C-alpha positions in Angstrom: 8.9 24.9 22.3 9.2 23.6 25.9 10.0 20.0 24.9 8.2 17.0 23.5 5.1 15.6 25.3 5.4 12.2 23.7 7.5 10.3 21.1 6.6 8.2 18.1 8.6 6.8 15.2 6.1 8.0 12.6 3.4 10.6 12.9 0.7 10.6 10.2 -1.4 13.7 9.6 -4.9 12.6 8.5 -6.7 9.2 8.5 -8.3 9.2 5.1 -7.5 7.0 2.1 -3.8 7.8 2.1 -3.4 8.1 5.9 -5.0 4.7 6.7 -2.7 2.9 4.2 0.4 4.8 5.4 -0.6 3.9 9.0 -1.0 0.3 8.2 2.4 -0.1 6.5 4.2 1.9 9.1 2.7 0.0 12.0 3.1 -3.4 10.3 6.8 -2.7 10.0 7.0 -2.3 13.8 7.3 1.5 13.9 5.5 3.2 16.7 2.9 5.1 14.7 0.6 7.9 15.9 -2.2 9.1 13.6 -3.6 12.6 14.2 -7.1 13.0 12.6 -8.8 16.4 12.9 -12.4 15.0 12.7 -14.2 12.5 15.0 -13.7 9.4 12.8 -11.8 7.7 10.0 -12.1 7.9 6.3 -11.9 11.5 5.2 -13.4 12.3 1.8 -13.0 8.7 0.6 -15.5 7.5 3.2 -18.2 9.7 1.6 -17.2 8.9 -2.0 -18.4 6.3 -4.4 -15.3 4.4 -3.5 -14.1 3.5 -7.0 -10.5 2.2 -7.2 -8.9 2.5 -10.7 -6.8 -0.7 -11.1 -6.0 -2.7 -14.2 -3.5 -4.9 -16.0 -5.4 -8.1 -15.4 -6.6 -8.1 -11.8 -8.2 -11.3 -10.5 -11.5 -9.4 -10.4 -11.1 -8.6 -14.1 -10.2 -12.1 -15.0 -13.1 -13.6 -13.1 -15.5 -11.2 -15.0 -14.1 -12.3 -18.3 -12.2 -9.0 -18.9 -9.0 -9.1 -20.9 -6.4 -6.5 -19.8 -2.7 -6.2 -19.7 -0.1 -4.1 -17.9 0.9 -2.6 -21.2 -2.6 -1.5 -22.2 -3.2 -0.2 -18.7 0.0 1.9 -18.8 -0.8 3.2 -22.4 -4.3 4.3 -21.3 -2.9 6.0 -18.2 -0.3 8.0 -20.1 -3.0 9.3 -22.4 -5.7 9.9 -19.8 -3.9 11.7 -17.0 -3.0 14.7 -19.2 0.1 16.8 -19.9 2.2 17.5 -16.9 1.6 14.3 -15.0 4.7 12.9 -13.2 5.5 9.9 -15.4 7.6 8.2 -12.7 4.4 7.9 -10.6 2.3 6.9 -13.6 4.6 4.1 -14.4 4.9 3.0 -10.8 1.1 3.0 -10.5 0.7 0.8 -13.5 3.4 -1.5 -12.4 2.0 -1.8 -8.9 -1.7 -2.2 -9.7 -1.9 -6.0 -9.6 0.0 -6.2 -6.3 -2.1 -3.4 -4.8 -5.3 -5.2 -5.8 -4.0 -8.3 -4.1 -3.1 -6.3 -1.0 -6.7 -4.9 -0.8 -8.1 -8.4 -1.0 -5.7 -9.6 1.8 -7.0 -6.7 4.0 -10.5 -8.2 3.7 -12.1 -6.4 0.8 -13.8 -8.1 -2.1 -15.0 -7.1 -5.6 -18.0 -8.9 -7.2 -16.8 -9.9 -10.8 -19.7 -8.3 -12.6 -19.7 -5.3 -15.0 -22.3 -2.5 -14.9 -22.7 -1.1 -18.4 -25.1 1.8 -17.5 -22.9 4.0 -15.4 -19.4 5.4 -15.0 -20.0 5.7 -11.2 -21.0 3.4 -8.4 -23.7 1.0 -9.7 -27.0 0.6 -7.8 -26.2 -3.1 -7.4 -23.1 -4.8 -6.1 -21.3 -5.0 -9.5 -17.6 -4.7 -8.9 -16.5 -3.3 -12.2 -17.5 -0.2 -14.2 -16.1 1.7 -17.3 -15.0 4.7 -15.2 -12.6 6.4 -17.5 -13.9 6.5 -21.1 -11.6 3.6 -21.9 -14.1 2.4 -24.6 -14.5 5.8 -26.2 -12.3 8.0 -28.5 -9.4 8.7 -28.3 -8.6 6.0 -25.7 -10.1 3.1 -27.6 -7.5 3.8 -30.3 -4.6 4.0 -27.9 -5.1 0.9 -25.8 -7.4 -2.1 -25.8 -10.4 -1.1 -23.8 -11.2 -2.7 -20.5 -13.3 -1.7 -17.5 -11.0 -0.9 -14.6 -13.1 0.9 -12.0 -13.2 -1.6 -9.0 -15.9 -1.3 -6.3 -16.1 -3.1 -3.0 -18.8 -5.7 -2.8 -21.8 -3.7 -1.5 -24.6 -1.8 -3.1 -24.4 1.8 -4.2 -21.5 4.0 -3.0 -18.8 1.8 -1.5 -16.3 4.4 0.0 -17.6 3.8 3.5 -16.8 0.1 3.3 -13.4 0.6 1.9 -12.4 3.0 4.6 -14.1 1.1 7.4 -12.1 -2.0 6.4 -8.7 -0.4 5.9 -8.9 1.8 9.0 -9.7 -1.2 11.1 -6.8 -3.0 9.7 -4.4 -0.1 10.5 -5.6 -0.1 14.1 -5.4 -3.9 14.3 -1.7 -3.9 13.4 -0.9 -1.2 16.0 -1.5 2.3 14.7 -2.4 4.6 17.6 -5.2 6.9 16.2 -6.1 10.1 17.9 -9.3 11.7 16.7 -10.3 15.4 17.2 -6.6 16.2 16.9 -5.6 18.9 14.5 -2.0 19.3 13.5 -1.1 23.0 13.4 2.6 23.1 12.6 5.7 21.1 11.7 8.7 21.1 14.0 12.1 21.4 12.3 15.5 20.9 13.8 18.7 21.6 11.7 16.7 21.3 8.5 14.9 18.0 9.4 11.2 17.6 10.2 11.3 16.0 13.7 7.7 16.3 14.8 4.4 18.2 14.9 2.5 20.7 17.0 -1.1 19.4 17.5 -4.2 20.6 19.4 -6.8 18.2 20.8 -9.7 19.5 22.8 -8.0 22.8 23.3 -4.7 21.3 24.6 -1.6 21.9 22.6 0.9 19.0 22.4 4.3 18.6 20.9 4.9 15.1 19.4 8.3 13.9 18.2 8.6 11.8 15.1 11.9 10.1 15.2 11.7 8.7 11.7 9.3 10.9 9.8 6.0 12.8 9.4 3.5 11.8 6.7 1.1 14.5 5.5 -2.1 13.0 4.2 -4.5 15.8 5.0 -6.5 16.1 1.7 -6.6 18.7 -1.0 -7.7 22.3 -1.0 -11.2 22.4 -2.7 -12.7 23.9 0.4 -10.2 26.8 0.6 -11.5 29.5 -1.7 -8.4 31.7 -1.1 -6.1 28.9 -2.4 -8.5 28.2 -5.3 -8.4 31.9 -6.2 -4.6 31.8 -6.1 -4.0 28.6 -7.9 -7.1 27.3 -9.7 -9.7 30.0 -10.2 -11.9 28.1 -12.6 -12.7 25.6 -9.8 -14.4 28.4 -7.9 -17.3 28.0 -10.3 -17.9 24.4 -9.2 -21.3 24.0 -7.6 -20.8 20.7 -5.9 -17.4 20.5 -4.2 -16.1 16.9 -3.9 -14.4 16.6 -0.5 -14.9 17.5 3.1 -14.3 20.7 5.0 -11.0 19.2 6.0 -9.9 19.6 2.4 -8.7 23.1 3.2 -5.1 22.9 2.0 -3.6 23.1 5.5 -1.4 20.1 5.0 0.0 21.6 1.8 0.6 25.0 3.4 2.2 23.4 6.4 4.8 21.7 4.2 5.3 24.8 2.1 6.2 26.6 5.3 9.3 24.4 5.6 10.3 24.8 2.0 8.2 22.2 0.1 7.7 22.5 -3.6 4.2 22.1 -5.2 3.1 20.9 -8.6 0.1 21.2 -10.8 -1.8 23.4 -8.4 -3.9 24.7 -11.3 -5.2 21.2 -12.0 -8.6 19.8 -11.0 -11.1 17.2 -11.9 -14.6 18.5 -12.8 -17.2 15.9 -13.3 -20.4 16.8 -15.2 -22.5 13.8 -14.4 -25.1 13.7 -17.1 -25.5 9.9 -17.1 -27.0 7.4 -16.3 -29.1 6.5 -18.3 -26.5 5.9 -20.9 -29.1 6.5 -23.7 -28.6 10.2 -23.1 -25.2 9.9 -24.9 -27.2 9.5 -28.2 -27.8 13.2 -28.0 -25.2 15.9 -28.8 -23.3 18.3 -26.5 -23.1 21.8 -27.7 -21.5 25.1 -26.5 -22.8 28.6 -26.4 -22.3 28.8 -30.2 -24.5 25.8 -30.8 -21.4 23.8 -31.8 -20.3 20.4 -30.7 -17.0 20.2 -28.8 -16.5 16.6 -27.6 -17.7 13.1 -28.2 -20.8 12.5 -25.9 -19.9 8.9 -25.0 -16.6 9.9 -23.3 -15.9 10.0 -19.6 -18.1 12.6 -17.9 -15.0 14.0 -16.2 -13.6 14.9 -19.6 -16.9 16.5 -20.4 -16.8 18.6 -17.3 -13.1 19.7 -17.8 -13.8 20.6 -21.4 -16.9 22.5 -20.6 -15.5 24.5 -17.7 -12.0 25.2 -19.0 -12.6 25.4 -22.8 -16.3 26.5 -23.2 -16.7 29.0 -20.3 -19.0 26.5 -18.5 -21.6 27.0 -21.2 -22.9 23.6 -22.3 -26.1 22.0 -23.4 -27.2 18.4 -24.1 -29.6 18.2 -27.0 -31.7 15.0 -27.4 -34.7 13.8 -29.3 -37.6 12.0 -27.8 -36.1 8.5 -28.4 -33.1 9.4 -26.3 -34.8 11.5 -23.7 -35.0 10.6 -20.0 -34.3 12.5 -16.8 -30.8 11.9 -15.7 -29.8 9.9 -12.6 -30.1 13.0 -10.4 -33.6 13.8 -11.7 -32.4 16.7 -13.9 -34.9 17.2 -16.7 -34.8 19.0 -20.0 -35.0 22.7 -19.7 -36.5 23.3 -23.1 -38.7 21.0 -25.3 -39.6 22.2 -28.8 -41.2 20.9 -32.0 -38.4 22.4 -34.2 -34.7 23.2 -34.2 -35.5 26.9 -35.0 -37.8 27.2 -32.0 -35.3 25.4 -29.7 -32.5 27.8 -30.8 -34.6 30.8 -30.0 -35.6 29.5 -26.5 -32.0 28.6 -25.7 -30.7 32.0 -26.8 -28.5 30.6 -29.5 -27.6 32.4 -32.7 -30.2 31.7 -35.5 -29.1 28.8 -37.6 -26.2 27.8 -35.3 -27.8 24.7 -33.8 -29.6 23.8 -37.0 -26.4 23.7 -39.0 -24.8 21.5 -36.2 -27.6 19.1 -36.2 -27.8 18.9 -40.0 -24.1 18.1 -40.2 -24.4 15.5 -37.4 -27.4 13.9 -39.0 -25.8 13.7 -42.5 -23.1 11.4 -41.1 -25.3 9.8 -38.5 -27.5 8.1 -41.1 -24.4 6.0 -41.9 -23.6 5.5 -38.2 -20.5 7.8 -38.4 -19.2 10.7 -36.5 -16.1 11.9 -38.3 -15.7 15.1 -36.2 -15.6 13.6 -32.7 -15.6 9.8 -33.3 -18.5 8.8 -31.1 -19.0 5.0 -31.1 -21.3 3.8 -33.8 -23.8 2.2 -31.4 -24.5 5.7 -30.0 -24.7 7.5 -33.3 -28.1 8.0 -35.0 -29.9 11.0 -36.5 -31.8 13.3 -34.2 -35.4 13.4 -35.4 -38.7 15.0 -34.5 -39.2 17.1 -31.4 -36.1 18.1 -29.5 -35.2 18.8 -25.9 -32.2 20.4 -24.3 -30.6 20.1 -20.9 -29.1 23.3 -19.5 -25.7 22.2 -18.3 -24.4 25.5 -17.0 -23.4 26.1 -13.4 -26.5 26.6 -11.3 -28.6 24.4 -13.5 -26.3 21.4 -13.5 -23.8 20.1 -10.9 -20.2 20.8 -11.7 -18.4 18.6 -9.2 -14.7 19.7 -8.8 -11.8 18.7 -6.6 -8.2 19.6 -6.7 -5.4 17.4 -8.2 -2.3 19.5 -7.5 -0.3 19.5 -4.3 3.1 18.8 -2.8 5.9 17.5 -5.1 6.9 14.1 -3.9 9.0 11.2 -5.1 7.4 7.8 -5.8 8.1 6.7 -2.2 6.4 9.8 -0.8 9.4 11.9 0.1 8.5 15.6 -0.1 10.7 17.6 -2.4 12.0 21.1 -1.6 11.9 24.0 -3.9 15.5 23.3 -5.1 14.7 19.7 -5.9 16.1 18.2 -2.7 14.3 15.8 -0.3 13.2 17.5 2.9 14.5 15.1 5.6 11.9 13.5 7.7 8.9 14.7 5.6 6.7 12.5 3.5 3.2 12.9 1.9 0.5 11.1 0.0 -3.0 11.5 -1.3 -4.7 14.7 -2.3 -2.1 16.7 -0.4 0.2 15.8 -3.2 0.4 16.0 -7.0 -0.5 12.4 -7.8 -0.7 10.5 -11.1 -3.2 12.9 -12.6 -2.6 16.4 -14.0 -5.2 17.7 -16.4 -6.9 14.4 -17.0 -8.7 11.9 -14.8 -10.6 8.6 -14.6 -13.0 7.9 -11.7 -11.1 5.8 -9.1 -7.6 7.3 -9.8 -7.8 9.5 -6.7 -8.6 6.7 -4.2 -6.3 4.3 -6.1 -3.4 6.8 -6.1 -4.0 7.7 -2.4 -4.1 4.1 -1.2 -1.1 2.9 -3.2 1.2 5.9 -2.6 0.0 6.1 1.0 1.4 2.6 1.5 4.7 3.7 -0.1 4.9 6.8 2.1 4.2 4.9 5.3 6.7 2.3 4.5 9.4 4.8 3.5 8.8 6.9 6.7 9.0 3.8 8.9 12.3 2.8 7.3 14.0 6.2 7.2 
């Protein structure tokens, strides 16, 4: 390289959920902070998302809504929900920092209406600020920790990601972050084993930017890179509704790998199968290609999607009777409607007697309000009677909405780890470029919550290094 074109203390790659928070913390500490964002605006995937932040332990929003929660219950739920292989140091740090992070968001100008929407696990149609976004009130989590709604949404109607990102990005700029749009980082610059800067390109011009204290990679995941999906997480290639932007191409991860960074949980992904609202559809039963149930229908739809894709070969059907039937929130209607189970089995292509035996077993216990096999809540359990309908929930007929959860191995403060377990000097990361608190489990809002909280940690650590 010919020399540096300009100098910063901290260079941040990406201005999404993690990058905006990293930029805020870095600039607020007085570090000269340059943000390089490849697109023409702030926000990344989070700006297009529903904007749920998964926070608990007794936030002021929960208290104002009359919700009882504790840090102990929040941590117990997280440990169960995030799945095997999650980094427990990050899980514990996330639970411990949730209340402070909620306060930090309020101090940045965000607000959450203390009302609970009971019909959805996603962003409500109104301005309700809390939702049950992780199956907290369903088995097995309702037996592990006291249930509480923890999905927080900014005070605006429908999807709230745009407001969240608009607010935080403006705050980062206000405290001094120098944001360069249409600027793509192509490589890291290393000197004597330390990351000291980046090579970026803006409007065709290549620039060499020094980072005297550190570089923070917050460039998103890799759901839009089919080659990386084929290498690390092949089942996610079957997803029909990729959650992210075209910037989620894994370039930040590969950039760090090129200087010796380790990765973790690259196989892991969240796969939402959004069958509700309306919540009455959970009174039906979910069956696989053998006509057998495989999960409790009232659980979090992300658990349904993961179970269907990874364990049932993406072959899944929702069977309901007339009392439970309604088109779902996306307008998806029943694919088959029949007067008898025998006729429905035939039209669905199931083995004769398979669905009939499943419904008979389900109804035998449902008359008593019980579900001994999968422990669906009693208020959602009743016999299926009369004419039946079935939703085809296979890819192509229903939206499987995946995004990646694996990424760079980092410490709690965002330091990127090398393949031998050492910190790579001068290199930090946060957000979907990293392996966050989730492994093979998820709750809606953990991605943005993880990105914003650990983005703050990474920005702070880089500025102080």
